[in-house]
PLY file of the C-alpha trace (Angstrom):
ply
format ascii 1.0
element vertex 62
property float x
property float y
property float z
element edge 61
property int vertex1
property int vertex2
end_header
-249.54 -77.45 -81.11
-251.49 -75.22 -84.09
-252.83 -72.87 -81.33
-249.99 -72.36 -79.30
-247.69 -71.92 -82.03
-250.64 -69.18 -83.17
-250.46 -68.12 -79.81
-246.61 -67.57 -80.23
-246.81 -66.06 -83.38
-249.65 -63.44 -82.77
-247.26 -62.36 -79.57
-244.99 -61.88 -81.69
-246.92 -59.65 -84.19
-247.81 -57.56 -81.89
-244.40 -57.07 -80.45
-243.68 -56.15 -83.91
-246.57 -53.91 -84.62
-246.67 -51.72 -81.47
-242.38 -51.37 -81.57
-241.05 -47.86 -81.55
-239.73 -48.33 -85.46
-243.51 -48.85 -86.38
-244.92 -46.26 -83.51
-242.22 -43.61 -84.49
-243.85 -43.65 -88.13
-246.54 -41.99 -86.78
-245.26 -39.22 -84.63
-246.21 -36.67 -86.61
-247.26 -33.24 -85.60
-250.42 -33.38 -88.16
-253.90 -34.52 -87.43
-256.61 -36.81 -88.81
-259.85 -36.30 -87.69
-258.98 -33.65 -84.95
-257.17 -36.77 -83.28
-253.44 -36.46 -83.17
-251.88 -39.26 -85.92
-250.31 -40.92 -83.15
-252.88 -41.42 -81.30
-255.06 -42.35 -84.65
-251.80 -44.95 -85.71
-252.10 -46.58 -82.34
-255.88 -47.83 -82.50
-256.05 -48.32 -85.86
-253.19 -50.45 -85.70
-255.05 -51.71 -82.17
-257.65 -52.58 -84.43
-256.45 -54.26 -87.09
-254.62 -56.37 -83.99
-258.14 -57.58 -82.79
-259.80 -57.89 -86.02
-256.80 -60.69 -87.54
-257.11 -62.30 -83.64
-261.09 -62.53 -84.46
-260.40 -64.22 -87.81
-258.39 -66.55 -86.71
-260.11 -67.38 -83.35
-262.93 -68.57 -85.32
-261.03 -70.15 -87.65
-259.29 -72.43 -85.62
-263.01 -73.00 -83.85
-264.03 -74.56 -87.60
0 1
1 2
2 3
3 4
4 5
5 6
6 7
7 8
8 9
9 10
10 11
11 12
12 13
13 14
14 15
15 16
16 17
17 18
18 19
19 20
20 21
21 22
22 23
23 24
24 25
25 26
26 27
27 28
28 29
29 30
30 31
31 32
32 33
33 34
34 35
35 36
36 37
37 38
38 39
39 40
40 41
41 42
42 43
43 44
44 45
45 46
46 47
47 48
48 49
49 50
50 51
51 52
52 53
53 54
54 55
55 56
56 57
57 58
58 59
59 60
60 61
């Protein structure tokens, strides 16, 4: 039961983070270390999401 709820929360988090208003905040004509800010923001958000999923799955395994 707890894993099912956690899965739904993760899906909602994914949809919220990768919605247009959040991604629109990174749509700037600037670059970050030579990478367009939009791509840098997408990869940053993706990395944070992966980290959260790994941390939660390790905690669920204990």
